[in-house]
N, C-alpha and C positions, 0 to 999 in steps of 0.2 A: 504494500500500500504506500502511496506517495507521502512524503513528509517534508516539512521545511527544515527538519533537523538533520544536518549533514553529519554532525559529530554526535556519537552516542556517549562517549566518555573521553576524558583526558586524565591520564594517570602519570604521576611522577614517582619513581621508586628509587631507593638507594642501591648500593652495590650488593646488598644481601637480598634484594627483592622486597624489602619492607616499604610500606606506603609512606611517602612524604606528603603527597597531595593526591586527591582523587575527586573528580566531579563527574557524576553520572547524570545524563540529561534525559533519561527515560527509565522505565521500570524493567529493563531486561534483567537486572540483578537487584531486586528490591531490598534485600537485607544486607547488612554489613558483612555477615558471615559469607554469603554468596559472592559479594564483591571481593573480599579478601582471597577467597578460593580462586576466583577468576584471575586476580592479579598474580597469585603464586603460579598459576598455570601459564600465564603469559611469560613470566620471568623464567620459569624452568624450560620452556620451549624455545625461547629466543635469546637468552643472555650469552650463549656461546656461538650464536649464528652470525654470519657476516652479512646476511641479507637484511633488508629494511622493511619487508612486508611479510606478514603471515596471515593465514586464515585459521582462526581458532573458534570453536563452538559456533560456527556459522557467522562469524564476524570478521571483518577486515581490520587488522592491527598493523599500523605503521609505527615504527619506533626508531629511536636514535639514542645512542649512549655517549656520555662524556666521561670524564675521569671518575666522577662519583655520582652522577645523575643518570637516570634512565627514563626517558620521556616516551610516552605512548599516546597515540590518538586512535580511537576505536570508532569504526563506522559499520554499517550493515554490509553484508556480503556483496550486495549489488552496488555499493557506493564506489565512486570513481577514486582510485588510489591517488591520482594526482592532486585532487582536491584535499584529501586527507594529508598528503605529504606537504602541501602548501601551508596548512594549519600547523602541522608539526614543525616545519622550518621556522615559521613566524614565532611560535612559542619558544623553540630552542634558541633562536637568535636573541630574542628578548631576554630570556634568562641569562644567556651568556653575557650580554651587555650589562645587565644589572649586577651580576656577580663579579665581573671584571672591574667595574667602577667601585665596587665595595672593597677591593683590595688596595686601592690607592689612598 
């Protein structure tokens, strides 16, 4: 069914796969327990991978890692990966700028 919501969730994890930030924009995972299980699944399937796109639980996951941050943007399986990647790059670049200025 068509939706205006391109992004289903934005998740930022640490190096151990623990949640630093998570925002879910629909009820795909309504409880915190389900959300954390999904986040663990994402981390376990992707943290050693060199690719930047994965299909998990019928969802498209685009992700990027830095030294100690792991950013993920989740959309539906039919969502355009380029749109999700654009959101991810904007988020990642913004965080990088903020953290870089915090060091000076």
